[in-house]
C-alpha positions in Angstrom: -27.9 13.2 -27.4 -29.5 12.9 -24.2 -27.9 10.0 -23.7 -24.0 11.5 -24.2 -25.5 14.3 -22.0 -25.9 11.5 -19.5 -23.1 10.0 -20.0 -20.9 12.9 -19.3 -22.4 13.8 -16.0 -21.9 10.6 -14.9 -18.3 11.3 -16.2 -18.5 14.3 -14.1 -19.4 12.9 -10.7 -17.0 9.8 -11.1 -14.2 12.3 -11.4 -15.3 14.6 -8.6 -13.2 14.8 -5.8 -16.0 15.3 -3.0 -17.6 12.8 -4.5 -14.6 10.5 -4.1 -14.0 11.6 -0.3 -17.7 11.1 0.1 -17.1 7.7 -0.8 -14.2 7.2 0.8 -16.2 8.5 4.5 -19.1 5.6 3.5 -16.6 3.0 3.4 -15.0 3.8 6.8 -18.5 4.5 7.8 -19.3 1.1 7.1 -16.4 -0.4 8.6 -17.7 1.7 12.0 -20.7 0.2 11.8 -19.5 -3.7 11.6 -17.6 -3.0 14.6 -20.7 -1.2 16.5 -22.7 -4.1 15.7 -20.1 -6.4 18.0 -21.9 -4.6 21.4 -24.9 -4.9 22.9 -27.2 -2.7 21.5 -31.1 -1.9 22.0 -33.7 -2.8 19.9 -33.9 0.6 18.4 -30.2 0.7 17.9 -30.3 -2.4 16.2 -32.8 -0.9 13.9 -31.2 2.3 13.1 -28.0 0.2 12.3 -30.0 -2.2 10.0 -31.1 0.7 8.0 -28.0 2.4 7.7 -26.5 -1.0 6.5 -29.4 -0.8 4.0 -28.4 2.8 3.2 -24.7 1.9 2.5 -25.5 -0.9 0.2 -28.0 0.9 -2.1 -25.2 3.7 -2.3 -23.2 1.4 -3.2 -24.9 0.1 -5.8 -25.5 3.7 -7.3 -21.8 4.4 -6.9 -21.1 1.1 -9.1 -24.0 2.4 -11.6 -22.4 5.3 -11.9 -18.7 4.3 -12.4 -20.0 1.5 -15.1 -22.1 3.8 -17.0 -19.4 6.6 -17.3 -17.2 4.2 -18.9 -16.2 4.9 -22.1 -16.6 1.5 -23.4 -18.7 -0.9 -21.1 -17.3 -4.2 -21.9 -14.2 -2.7 -21.0 -15.8 -2.4 -17.3 -15.7 -5.7 -16.2 -11.8 -6.7 -17.8 -10.8 -4.5 -14.6 -10.1 -6.6 -11.7 -11.1 -3.9 -9.3 -14.7 -3.4 -11.0 -15.3 -7.1 -11.0 -14.0 -7.2 -6.9 -16.2 -4.0 -5.9 -19.3 -5.6 -8.0 -18.9 -8.7 -6.1 -18.7 -7.2 -2.9 -21.6 -4.8 -3.4 -23.5 -7.1 -4.6 -23.3 -10.1 -2.0 -23.5 -7.3 0.2 -27.3 -7.1 -1.0 -27.6 -10.7 0.5 -30.5 -10.2 3.5 -28.7 -10.4 6.8 -32.1 -11.8 8.6 -31.9 -15.0 6.9 -30.5 -17.6 9.7 -28.6 -19.2 7.1 -27.2 -16.5 5.3 -26.2 -13.9 8.4 -23.1 -15.6 8.8 -22.4 -15.0 5.2 -23.7 -11.1 4.7 -21.9 -9.9 7.9 -18.6 -11.3 6.8 -18.9 -9.7 3.0 -20.1 -6.3 5.2 -16.8 -6.6 6.9 -15.0 -7.3 3.7 -16.7 -4.2 2.1 -13.7 -2.0 4.0 -11.1 -3.2 1.2 -13.3 -1.3 -1.3 -11.2 1.3 -0.1 -8.3 -0.1 -2.3 -9.9 -0.2 -5.5 -11.1 3.8 -4.8 -7.3 4.9 -3.4 -4.9 4.4 -6.2 -2.2 4.7 -4.0 -3.5 1.7 -2.4 -3.9 -0.2 -5.5 -0.2 0.3 -6.6 1.0 -0.7 -2.8 -1.1 -4.0 -3.2 -0.1 -4.7 -6.7 3.5 -4.0 -5.7 3.2 -6.3 -3.2 1.7 -9.0 -5.1 4.1 -9.0 -8.0 7.2 -8.8 -5.2 6.0 -12.1 -4.2 7.6 -14.3 -6.6 11.6 -12.6 -5.8 10.3 -12.6 -2.1 9.8 -16.3 -2.3 13.7 -17.1 -2.9 14.1 -14.9 0.3 11.8 -16.6 2.1 13.0 -19.9 1.3 16.7 -18.6 2.2 15.3 -17.2 5.3 13.8 -21.1 6.3 17.0 -22.4 5.5 18.7 -20.1 7.9 15.9 -21.1 10.3 16.1 -24.1 9.5 19.8 -24.6 10.4 19.9 -22.6 13.7 16.7 -24.9 14.8 18.7 -27.5 14.4 22.0 -26.6 16.3 19.7 -24.9 19.1 17.7 -28.1 19.7 21.1 -30.1 20.0 23.1 -27.9 22.2 20.4 -26.4 24.4 17.5 -28.8 24.8 19.2 -30.3 28.0 19.1 -26.4 29.2 15.4 -26.3 28.8 13.4 -28.6 26.7 10.4 -26.1 26.6 12.3 -23.8 24.0 14.3 -26.2 22.3 13.2 -29.7 23.0 12.3 -30.5 19.0 13.2 -28.8 15.9 9.8 -27.1 15.6 9.4 -25.7 18.9 13.3 -24.5 18.2 11.9 -22.7 15.1 9.3 -21.1 17.1 11.8 -19.6 19.7 14.4 -18.4 17.3 11.0 -16.1 15.8 10.7 -15.3 19.2 14.2 -14.0 18.9 13.8 -12.5 15.3 11.1 -10.5 16.4 13.0 -9.1 19.6 10.3 -10.9 22.1 12.3 -11.2 25.5 14.8 -12.8 23.3 17.8 -11.5 26.2 16.3 -14.3 28.7 16.6 -16.8 26.0 20.0 -15.9 25.5 21.4 -15.7 29.1 19.8 -19.0 30.0 22.1 -20.9 27.9 24.8 -18.4 28.4 25.1 -19.7 31.7 25.8 -23.0 30.7 28.0 -22.0 27.1 29.0 -18.8 27.7 29.8 -18.2 24.3 26.3 -19.1 22.8 25.8 -15.0 22.4 27.4 -15.7 19.2 24.6 -18.0 18.3 22.1 -15.4 18.8 23.6 -12.2 17.1 24.8 -14.1 14.1 20.9 -15.4 13.5 19.5 -11.6 14.5 21.9 -10.3 11.9 20.9 -12.6 9.4 17.3 -12.9 9.8 16.4 -9.3 11.3 18.7 -7.1 9.5 19.6 -8.4 6.3 16.9 -9.9 5.1 14.2 -7.9 6.0 16.5 -5.1 3.9 16.2 -7.6 1.6 12.2 -7.7 1.7 12.5 -4.0 2.0 14.6 -3.1 -1.1 12.5 -5.8 -3.3 9.0 -4.4 -2.2 10.4 -0.7 -2.8 12.2 -1.4 -6.0 8.4 -2.8 -7.4 6.6 0.3 -6.1 8.8 2.4 -8.0 8.3 0.4 -11.3 4.4 0.8 -10.5 4.9 4.7 -9.6 6.5 5.1 -13.3 3.9 2.8 -15.0 1.3 4.5 -13.2 2.2 8.0 -14.1 2.6 6.7 -17.3 -0.9 5.7 -17.9 -1.9 9.1 -16.4 -0.1 11.1 -19.0 -1.5 8.9 -21.7 -5.1 9.9 -20.7 -4.2 13.3 -20.4 -3.0 13.2 -24.0 0.6 13.9 -23.2 3.5 11.8 -24.4 5.3 9.4 -22.9 8.8 8.8 -22.3 9.0 6.1 -24.4 7.4 8.4 -27.0 9.9 11.4 -26.1 12.5 9.1 -26.5 11.5 7.9 -29.9 11.5 11.9 -30.8 15.0 12.5 -29.5 16.1 9.6 -31.4 14.7 10.6 -34.7 15.9 14.5 -34.0 19.3 12.9 -33.9 19.2 11.0 -36.7 18.4 14.3 -38.7 20.5 16.4 -37.3 23.3 13.7 -38.5 21.8 13.4 -41.5 22.3 17.7 -41.8 25.7 17.2 -40.7 27.1 14.6 -43.0 25.6 17.4 -46.0 
């Protein structure tokens, strides 16, 4: 009975919005603390930052313990990628930073503690998962973009190399120059330089910018937004299922069953 009451307490703490906001605040503070350590500080300030660092590590360990004991089935806790990620970050954060051999690793891991923000905030999780799931589709877009880059780099190196070998000396340098053009970093200076010799070379730059900066960028945005909509719909369905509300699939099945019954009644 006591175990059940303790579990309910852990569940209430885990789902409490104030507790979630406090966890987010501690994560942000830990990131600021890592940044503060890059400055020259007095011995007193260093001692204070060391104390705060251990407090943050202990709090993260406590927060992870609460989430573990609030889980309905403990074996399912580590089936979640985010729980495994949080556990690794917290455990490695406990490495003493005073050890000369482990100091660099400990400091680097403390930098990555800010990534726990992703596991705490559902919207960030959806955003990251959507980006990862969109990578296979984005791969084909990137491949097509590289083909366009390569063709234009070969043309640019062939035509413009005598004008400016620094920008168009070979195909690899031409690729870097085209990346500069795509990001609009003083690209007009590059264009006007070649237009002094080839007045119609503006067509080369404008068509390249249209293909890369406009067409391909919109394709990338469209793919990511489409996957995000799917993930948001999936998250809403899971939330409705947790709250005991019927999912869209169940509602559609019920509607179909009612239609079949109505058709049967109409035939009678």
